[in-house]
KOLMI-238092 format. One record per residue (C-alpha): x, y, z. Coordinates in steps of 0.05 Angstrom, whole numbers, padded with zeros to 5 digits, always signed. Example, Ala and Ser with C-alpha at 12.3 -4.5 7.8 and 13.67 -1.06 7.14 Angstrom:
! residues 2
+00246-00090+00156
+00273-00021+00143
This chain:
! residues 426
+01201+03299+03039
+01262+03259+03017
+01276+03186+03033
+01341+03148+03037
+01361+03076+03047
+01384+03056+03117
+01455+03045+03093
+01461+03121+03082
+01440+03138+03154
+01510+03150+03182
+01531+03191+03121
+01470+03236+03131
+01484+03244+03205
+01557+03261+03191
+01536+03313+03140
+01488+03346+03188
+01539+03349+03243
+01595+03374+03198
+01551+03432+03174
+01524+03448+03244
+01453+03434+03222
+01400+03420+03274
+01361+03356+03266
+01315+03308+03303
+01334+03235+03299
+01273+03190+03302
+01309+03133+03266
+01359+03100+03312
+01336+03057+03370
+01402+03023+03386
+01401+02971+03442
+01446+02994+03499
+01513+02958+03508
+01531+02950+03583
+01599+02977+03603
+01613+02918+03648
+01609+02867+03592
+01674+02831+03578
+01700+02770+03542
+01750+02718+03565
+01802+02679+03526
+01807+02725+03465
+01862+02772+03488
+01915+02736+03447
+01906+02737+03371
+01951+02707+03319
+01991+02758+03280
+01947+02753+03218
+01884+02758+03260
+01911+02822+03292
+01930+02849+03223
+01860+02835+03198
+01828+02870+03258
+01874+02930+03251
+01858+02936+03177
+01784+02936+03194
+01793+02990+03248
+01832+03035+03200
+01777+03027+03147
+01725+03060+03193
+01706+02992+03220
+01676+02970+03154
+01699+02916+03106
+01707+02842+03090
+01759+02794+03116
+01773+02732+03073
+01807+02674+03109
+01806+02599+03100
+01761+02555+03142
+01796+02540+03208
+01836+02605+03208
+01795+02635+03265
+01749+02686+03233
+01700+02679+03292
+01754+02701+03342
+01768+02763+03301
+01694+02780+03301
+01687+02770+03376
+01747+02815+03389
+01715+02867+03342
+01652+02866+03385
+01692+02884+03447
+01727+02941+03410
+01663+02970+03381
+01630+02962+03449
+01561+02968+03418
+01499+02927+03404
+01514+02873+03352
+01474+02831+03304
+01509+02770+03275
+01477+02745+03211
+01490+02673+03188
+01464+02628+03132
+01436+02569+03172
+01402+02553+03238
+01457+02504+03254
+01509+02559+03247
+01466+02606+03288
+01468+02557+03345
+01544+02548+03337
+01555+02624+03343
+01509+02628+03403
+01547+02573+03438
+01615+02603+03420
+01596+02671+03449
+01566+02641+03512
+01631+02604+03526
+01670+02669+03534
+01621+02722+03556
+01612+02741+03629
+01537+02753+03625
+01500+02700+03584
+01434+02738+03591
+01460+02789+03541
+01462+02739+03483
+01401+02719+03443
+01378+02684+03380
+01326+02708+03330
+01299+02657+03280
+01281+02584+03276
+01230+02592+03332
+01275+02636+03375
+01253+02708+03387
+01304+02733+03438
+01332+02800+03417
+01391+02817+03462
+01451+02862+03463
+01487+02810+03421
+01438+02773+03376
+01451+02718+03326
+01401+02710+03268
+01397+02681+03199
+01397+02716+03132
+01324+02695+03122
+01302+02725+03188
+01342+02789+03178
+01311+02796+03109
+01240+02785+03133
+01247+02828+03195
+01293+02884+03170
+01239+02938+03183
+01237+02915+03256
+01311+02900+03267
+01342+02952+03221
+01351+03008+03272
+01370+02968+03334
+01444+02949+03323
+01505+02992+03313
+01547+02934+03290
+01531+02882+03237
+01572+02819+03227
+01557+02780+03163
+01583+02709+03168
+01592+02676+03099
+01583+02747+03072
+01579+02723+02999
+01506+02706+03015
+01491+02780+03026
+01505+02795+02953
+01445+02755+02929
+01388+02794+02898
+01344+02777+02958
+01392+02786+03017
+01426+02849+02990
+01366+02888+03017
+01390+02872+03088
+01452+02913+03075
+01410+02969+03046
+01357+02973+03100
+01399+02969+03164
+01427+03035+03190
+01486+03002+03226
+01549+03044+03216
+01598+02988+03233
+01600+02927+03188
+01644+02865+03183
+01639+02811+03130
+01672+02743+03139
+01682+02688+03087
+01731+02638+03059
+01709+02652+02987
+01682+02721+02972
+01676+02714+02896
+01609+02692+02867
+01600+02662+02798
+01547+02714+02782
+01597+02769+02800
+01548+02801+02848
+01603+02801+02902
+01623+02870+02874
+01563+02901+02910
+01592+02880+02978
+01637+02941+02975
+01575+02985+02979
+01538+02942+03030
+01594+02923+03077
+01659+02956+03055
+01722+02938+03016
+01756+02871+03016
+01806+02895+03068
+01845+02832+03086
+01857+02764+03054
+01902+02704+03066
+01901+02640+03024
+01910+02567+03045
+01983+02562+03024
+02002+02625+03063
+01975+02598+03129
+02000+02527+03119
+02069+02555+03103
+02067+02593+03169
+02045+02529+03205
+01978+02558+03226
+01938+02506+03186
+01954+02434+03170
+01984+02423+03101
+01946+02384+03049
+01955+02342+02987
+01906+02335+02929
+01902+02266+02897
+01862+02245+02836
+01838+02175+02825
+01817+02167+02752
+01772+02107+02743
+01739+02073+02684
+01664+02067+02688
+01632+01999+02680
+01623+01976+02607
+01548+01987+02606
+01557+02057+02637
+01609+02075+02584
+01561+02053+02530
+01504+02093+02558
+01548+02154+02568
+01577+02152+02498
+01509+02143+02465
+01480+02202+02502
+01542+02244+02488
+01538+02230+02413
+01465+02249+02411
+01478+02311+02452
+01534+02335+02406
+01492+02320+02344
+01436+02364+02369
+01484+02421+02382
+01514+02413+02313
+01445+02411+02280
+01428+02476+02317
+01494+02506+02293
+01520+02512+02365
+01594+02501+02379
+01613+02449+02431
+01628+02455+02489
+01571+02499+02512
+01563+02531+02580
+01504+02506+02620
+01476+02575+02633
+01474+02591+02559
+01443+02523+02542
+01387+02535+02593
+01372+02603+02562
+01373+02576+02491
+01330+02516+02509
+01272+02559+02533
+01242+02565+02464
+01275+02506+02429
+01250+02435+02438
+01313+02404+02409
+01357+02442+02458
+01311+02422+02515
+01326+02351+02497
+01400+02367+02494
+01395+02396+02564
+01363+02331+02589
+01417+02290+02555
+01471+02332+02587
+01440+02321+02656
+01435+02246+02644
+01508+02243+02622
+01530+02278+02686
+01488+02232+02729
+01520+02171+02697
+01590+02198+02708
+01577+02223+02779
+01541+02160+02803
+01582+02106+02769
+01583+02041+02808
+01657+02038+02792
+01665+02097+02839
+01637+02058+02897
+01687+02002+02883
+01744+02053+02883
+01717+02084+02946
+01718+02015+02979
+01792+02008+02959
+01809+02076+02990
+01774+02060+03055
+01811+01994+03061
+01877+02030+03048
+01868+02078+03106
+01885+02067+03179
+01819+02083+03211
+01852+02089+03279
+01887+02151+03254
+01837+02175+03201
+01771+02212+03201
+01740+02213+03132
+01685+02255+03100
+01655+02230+03035
+01625+02285+02992
+01573+02276+02937
+01524+02320+02900
+01465+02272+02898
+01427+02255+02962
+01410+02186+02935
+01484+02169+02927
+01499+02194+02997
+01448+02145+03026
+01473+02089+02981
+01543+02099+03010
+01514+02100+03080
+01478+02034+03068
+01537+02000+03033
+01590+02018+03085
+01544+02024+03146
+01564+02095+03162
+01524+02156+03185
+01498+02204+03132
+01481+02278+03135
+01437+02310+03081
+01385+02365+03078
+01336+02313+03103
+01374+02301+03168
+01340+02333+03228
+01382+02379+03271
+01386+02333+03331
+01411+02275+03289
+01461+02319+03253
+01489+02344+03320
+01493+02272+03346
+01531+02249+03284
+01580+02308+03287
+01591+02297+03361
+01603+02223+03349
+01653+02241+03294
+01688+02288+03342
+01694+02235+03395
+01717+02182+03346
+01655+02139+03353
+01646+02149+03278
+01707+02148+03233
+01672+02160+03167
+01611+02202+03148
+01576+02211+03081
+01546+02278+03062
+01521+02323+03007
+01530+02398+03000
+01500+02412+03068
+01568+02406+03103
+01604+02448+03052
+01590+02511+03092
+01569+02533+03161
+01583+02472+03202
+01644+02461+03245
+01672+02391+03229
+01725+02373+03280
+01788+02332+03265
+01772+02309+03194
+01837+02295+03157
+01813+02259+03094
+01761+02283+03045
+01737+02241+02987
+01698+02276+02931
+01655+02227+02892
+01619+02282+02855
+01623+02358+02853
+01611+02418+02809
+01663+02462+02777
+01650+02515+02830
+01714+02541+02861
+01674+02561+02923
+01647+02490+02933
+01717+02461+02926
+01749+02510+02974
+01694+02498+03025
+01704+02422+03021
+01779+02430+03028
+01765+02476+03087
+01730+02419+03124
+01800+02387+03130
+01846+02445+03144
+01848+02454+03219
+01901+02487+03263
+01965+02447+03258
+01981+02400+03316
+02049+02373+03293
+02099+02385+03237
+02083+02320+03201
+02008+02330+03198
+01980+02325+03128
+01908+02326+03104
+01886+02290+03041
+01833+02310+02991
+01819+02254+02942
+01777+02263+02879
+01748+02202+02844
+01737+02220+02772
+01704+02181+02715
+01752+02177+02657
+01730+02201+02588
+01675+02245+02615
+01663+02320+02626
+01682+02307+02699
+01756+02314+02680
+01743+02386+02657
+01700+02400+02718
+01755+02376+02765
+01809+02418+02731
+01764+02480+02733
+01751+02476+02808
+01824+02458+02824
+01846+02526+02799
+01819+02555+02864
+01880+02530+02902
+01933+02553+02853
+01986+02596+02886
């Protein structure tokens, strides 16, 4: 007896039919899709949305669509569901995003009893079901034969070593991947072609801003000098760090990944790794940055501005919250509080919020037009996602979003900033 991964199911069926071979199918158990189901308010798509959908249809309804945040990837997916007219599983990275998709579908569907959520305490498997990558991974033997159509939101997550098994185990013939940034630093995004389909359609920020679909933006850098004691600490640690590398006959600069590997069996390099982390923490959390942040806030007209302040460290996010008396959202924030803060931001009750990486992806942030990065990695994905929090459909010709980076002078942060900025080069 031969076995095959679920992803080969449709190919096997096609082969058997093409060669007129009789077979018994005990695999599929697809949930029925009612013929009377219809959606409202998605009949009109923008030209690029229609182009993306047509590309997907001509690629056997398989493939990935790469569009900036705010460009309407969800609408394309909803329209795709109506065209496939089959049971659909939507897989997302977070519970918060699962609830957002559930609400979005319920707003435009004529029968709300046909939409369910699976994960985070929900166990409602319906014709259209929204779940998380974790739940799909854990329950793939149970869910894998029930849906003809898979939608992978933030599809780059699927390429991880863990989640890639979802794409392998499900038998769904129709697959759609959505993301703003498909590339991964580990290069595993190349397996998405096998799991979902080719990268069939892509538009970048500048293309959609030029066509007036998204608000334009400007990137500003505020280079600041750290406080004297911070400069002294940083320079001392930097000198010691470079000396260790020199003693170990390692050329500077050294990529973090390689340093981690080399430090496994080398006590000197382990110390170098700690020094490197301490240097970054000094640069990222400089008190001079808070003083510069205060200046920026005072410069802005808060009647016309909605500001998101991004950091890496949770401690700094709370320090900003305490100093400026503003709401903060981190991984510690419970869902109810997060929703209340976002709703308050939407209504203008809150003009500024402080956050960490948790808002980089998978949360709809309405009306933000200024982003301030106090600390960030060199990741192009992280940078694009943060910029995406600000780029919403254009309301008027003069609308301009600002992304401001506060960078500690004379530190590795300068290199990090330049590295991530390459993601928006035309």
